[in-house]
N, C-alpha and C positions, 0 to 999 in steps of 0.2 A: 032708715036708709035702705034702699033696695039695690041689690047687686044685679048688674046687667051682664048677661052672658056674651062673651066675645066670640066672633065667628072663627071656626077652625082654619089654620093656615098650613096644616101638615101636607095637604095636597100640593100647595105651591112650593113648599120646600123640597118635596120629593121630585117635582118636575125640574126645579133648579139644579138639584144634585145630578139628575140624569143629563141635563144639558151641559153642565160643567164637565162631567165625566166624558161625555161624547166629544166635547170640544178638545179636552186634553188628549184624548186618544187620537183625534184627527191631527193635532199639532205634533204629537210624537211620531205618528205615521209620516207626516210630511217631512219632519226633520230626518227621519231614517232614510226615506227615499232620497232626500237631497244629499245626505252624506254619502249614500251608496253611489251617487252619480258623480261625486267629486273624485278627481284623480289623486293618487297618493302624492304626497309632497316630494318634490325632486330633491335628491341629496345635493348639497353644495360641495363643489370641488374647486380648489385653488388652481387657477389657470396656469400659474407658473410651474405647477408640478406635473402637468401633462404635456404630451407632444402632439401638437396640432399641425397638420399639413394640408396643402391645397391640391386638389385634383388638377392635373395638367394634361394637355394633349400635345403630342409631338413625338420626337425620337427618343426611344428608351434603349439604353445599352444593357444587355443581359450579361451578368457576371456571376461567377461562383468564387467563393473564398475558402481558404483553409490554412491551418497552421502547418508548419513543417520545419525542416532543418537543411542546412547546407551540407552536402557530402561531397567528397572528392569523386571525380569521374573515374580515376584509376586508383585503386587500393590494392596493395600487394601484401598478402600474408606470407611471411617467410617461415616455412616449416623445417623441422629437423629432418635431415636426410638419413641419419643413422642414430643408434643409441649413443648417449653421451651424458656427461655431467657438466653443469654450468660452472665454469671456473671464474669468469670475469664478465661484468657488464661494462663495456667501454663507452657506450653512448646512452644518454637518458632521453626519455620522451620529450618532444618539443625541439629537438636539435635537427638542424638541416643536415642531410646526408647526401653523399655521392654514391654512384653504383658500387664502387669498390670500398666504401666505408665499412669497417669491421665493427659490428654492433656487439656481438657476443663471442666469447671463446669457450668451446667445450673441450672435454678431455675424454679419451677412450683408450686406455692402455692396450686392450685386446686388439683394437684396430691398428694401433701403432705397430704391434708385433706382427700382425698379418701383413702390413706393408713391408716390413723388413724381410719377412719370409718370401714375399712375392718378388722383391728386388733380388734376393739371393737366387731364387729359382730362375729369374730372367738371366742373371749372369751365367748360371750353369747351362741353361739352354743355349745361350749364344756360344759358349765354349764348346758344347757338343756339336753345334752346327759347324763351327770352324774345324773341329777335329774330323768330322765326317767329310767335309769338303776337301781337306788336305789328303785324307786317305783315298778318297775316290779319284782325285786328280793323280795320285801316285799310281793307282791301279790302271788308270787310263794311259799314263805314260808307258807303263810296262807293256800294255797291249799295243801301243803304237810302235814300240821298239820291236816287239815280236812281228808285227805286221811289216815293218821295214825290212826285217830279215827275210821274211817270206817273199817280199817283193824283189829283194836282191837275188835270191835263189831263182825266182822266175825269170829275171832278166838274163842271168847266166845261162839257164837252160834254154831260153829262147835264142840267145846268141850261138850257143853250141849247136842247136838244131839247124840254124841257118848255115853255119860253117860246114856241118856234116852233109848238108844238102849239096853244097858246092863241091865238096870232095867226092861225093858219090857221082855227081855229074861228070867229073874228070876221071872217075874210075879208080880213085885212090883209096876208097874204103868200100867195104861191103854194104850192100843195101840194108842188111839187118842192123848194122850199127846206126845207120841214119834213122831207121824206124824206132830204134831204142831212144835216140836223142829227141825225136819228135814226141814220143810218149812222155818222156820226162818233162819236156817243155809244157805240154798240155796239163800235166799234173801240177806243175808249179803255178801255172796260170789259175787253175781252180783253187789251189790253196791261197793264192793271192786275193782272189775275189771273196773267198770266205773270210779272210782276215779283214778285208774292208767292211764287209757286212757286220762282223763282230765289233768293229770300231763304232759303226753307226748305232748298233744296239747298246753298246757301252755308254755312248753319249746320252742316249735317251734314258737309260737306267740311272745314270748319274743325275740327270735333270729331275727325274721323278723322286729320287731319294732326297735330293737337296730341297725340292719343293715341299715334301712332307715335313722335313726338318724345319724349314722356314715357317710352315703353318704352325708347328708346335711352338716355335719361338714367338710367333705373333700372338698365339693364345696366352702364353705366359706373360708377354709384354702387355697385353690388354688387361690381364688381371692385375699386374703391377700398377698400370696406369689407373685402374679403378680404385685400388687401395690408396694410391697417392691422392686421388681426387677426394676420396672419402675423408682422408686425414685433413686435406685442405678445407673441406666443407665443415670441419669442426670450428673453423673461423667463419662465423655467420656474417655474411655481407648483405648490404641493403638491396642491391640489385637494380634499383632505379634511383633517380634523383628526386628528392622530396623531403618530407619531414617525418621523423620517427614519431608515430602517434601512440603506440602501445608497446609495452615490453612486459608480458604477463608471466615471466619466469624470474626466479630468484637464484642468487649464487648458491651452489650446493645442490640444486634441484636436479634430479635424474629425469631425463626426457627420452622418449622413444621416437622412432621414425613417424613422421606425420604430425608431431606436436607443433602447434603454432608458437613460434618463438618471438616474433615481432611483427608489427604492422607499420608499413610505410605508405604514405599518401603524397600526392602532388597537390599542394595547396593552391597553386595557381589555376588549376583546372577543376572548378567546382560546378556542381549542379544542385538544384533544389528538389527535395522530395517533399511534396505537399500532400496532406491527407484531407480529402474532400468527402463530405457526408455522402453516403451511397445514394440517398434520395436525390442529390443534386448532381452526381457524377455521370448520370446517364447521357447528358448532352455534351460531355467533354470529348473532344476529338484530337487526335495527334495533329500537330501543326498549328493549333490555335495560339493566338497571341496571349502572353501572360506577363505579369509584372511581379517582382519579388521585392518586398519591403524588408530591409535589414535593420530598420530603425536608425540607420545612419546613412540612408540613401536608398533609392529605388532602382532596380536593375530590370531592364527589359529582357524577356525570354520567350521561349516557344515550347509548347508541350511536345516532348520527345518520346514518352512511353507512358502507358496506362496499365496498371497492375490488373491482371484478368480476374482476380479474386478480391472480395471485400474482407477486411479484418476489423473486428470490433466496431462495425457500423460505418467504416470509412474505406475509401478506395485511394490508394497511393498513386500519385502521378509524378513523373520526372519532368522537370522543366530545365531545358538547356538555356544557360545564361548567355546572352548575346552582348550585353554591355560590359563596360569596365567595372571591375569589382570595387566597391567603396572601401575606404580604410576600415579595418576591423573585421572585414569579412574573412571568416575562417571556418574550417570543418566543425560540424555539430552546432553551429550558431542557429538559434531559433529565429525563424522568419515568418512573415505573412505572405501568402501567395494568392493572387487574383487572376482568374482565367476569363478572358472575354469569349462568350459563347456566340452571340449574334446581336445585331442592331435591329430593333423593331421600329418601323416608321409609322407615323400617324396613328398612335394608340393613346388611349386614356391610361394614365398611370399616376401612382401616388407613392409616398414613402411606405416601406414595408411595415405592416402592423406587427405588434409584438407577438401576437398569437396567430398570425395568418400564414397559411401554407399555399403554395401554388395550386391552382385548379381546385379551390375549395369555396364553400359558402360560409361567410362569417357575419356577425353583427358588429356594426361600427356606429359610434355616436357622431351624427352629422350636426354641425352647428346651425342654428336657426339665424338667418340674417336679420330678423326683426327683434330678436331678444337675446338674452345671455344664456339661453338654454340650448341643449343638444339632445336630439332625439335618436333613438336606435333605429337603424335601417339595415336590411339584409343586402349584403354586397357579394357578388360573384367575382372571385379573383381568377386571373389567368396565369400566364407565365410570370415567373418571379426572377429577381436579380438579387444582388447582395443587399442593396438599400432601397430598391423600388419593386413594385409589383404592378402588373397590368390589371386594369379594371374592365371586366367583361360587361357587367350591368349592375345597376343599383345606385350609381353615382354619376354626376355630370361634371363637365369641366367647370372649374371654379368653386365647387363644393369644398368646404373645409370639414375635416374629420379628425377625430381623436385617435391617434395610433398607439397610444400607451396601453399598457395592460389594464383592462377595465373589468376584470373578473370579479372585483370587489362590488361591482354594481350590476351583477347579472340579474338581480331581482327587480331592477328598475328599467323602465324604457326611456326615462329622461334624467338628465343631470343638469345642474346649474353651475355655470362657470363664473367664479367671482374674480 
C-alpha cells in the first residue's frame, strides 16, 4: 500500500483567520460608531409629579408678595414720670381701657413728703403775702392821713392869705402881715404838692412789693402743683382708648423715670407691615394697590410707607387698610400681603418656574407635541410677578413647559413623561 501525500492547507487557514479577524474588527468598529451616535436614554418622569404650564399671550399683572403682621396705627408706651415702686396691677393685658383707666399704682414716700412740704410752703407764702398787703395798706392810710392834714393846713393858709389881702386893701393891717400870710400859704401849697407826690410813689411802691410777693407765691404754688401732679402720676393711666397690650413690670419692682410701664393700642385702627424681598421691592411705590390676606378674609389696602433700609434681605412696607376688618383681625396677626406693581399688555408669559428669576436665562423642558418627551430649551425671562413671568424669547405661544424643579435632570437634555 502506498501513502499519497495530501496538499498543504495552512495557507488557506491563515487567510481565513485574517479575513475573520478583519471582519470582526470591522463589526466592532461599526458597533462602536453606531453606539456613539445613539442619544443617551431619556429618564422617565411621572407626569403627575411635575408642574406643566402653557405659554400664553395677553395681559399680565405684576405683583410682589410678602409675609407680615397687623400692627396698630397708634401705639402708646406709658413711661414712668418719676421714681416709684409698683404696688398694684389693676388691669391685665387684653383688657379694654379708657383714657382715665388706672393701670398701675406706684408708691414713692419721698415724693409724698415733698408734696406735703410744698403745700405747707404755699400756705406760708400766701400768709406772708396777706401780711405784707395789710401792712402796706396800713402805711398807705397813714400817709393819706398825713397828706390830708397838710392839705387842711394849706387851705387854712390860703384862706388867711385871702383875708389878709382884703384887710390890707382896707388899711386894717400892715402890708408886712399880708406878706407873711402869703408866704405861709405858698409854703403850705408846696407841702401839699409834695404830700400828693409821696402818695403816688407809695402806691407804686406798694404795687411793686405786692407783685414781688405774688411772684414768690406763684413760684411756690407751681412747685406744689408739680408735686401734686407727680404724686397723681403714681397712678398710671392709659391716656387713650384702646386695649392694654403689654404690662412688662411686676408688683414690687422699682422703676425709674422713663421706664416703659405699659403699652396701649387701638385695635380698630390697624395697618399691615409686610416684608418684601429686597430684590423685588425696587418697583414698589407709595400709593400702589395692595391686598392683605388674614386667612379669614382679604382686605384691600394701599402702600403708605416704604422703609428706606433693608433688614435681613427684606424691605418693610406699611399698607393702609381701606376695607372693613374681618372677624379675628387683631394686632400681631400674621398675614400675607400682595402689592400690584403694574399691568403688562400683550406679552408672552407663563407660570413662574421653580428656579427662574426675572431678567435671567434658564433652561426649561419643552414638551414635544408629537411624542411624550420634553427637550431642554434656553429661555430668556423678563419681568416677573408672584405666579407668572414674562417670556422675552425661547418660547412661543401655546408651548408647554415643565416649571417644576428639574435640577435632578441637569445631565440630560430630554426627559420622558409617563
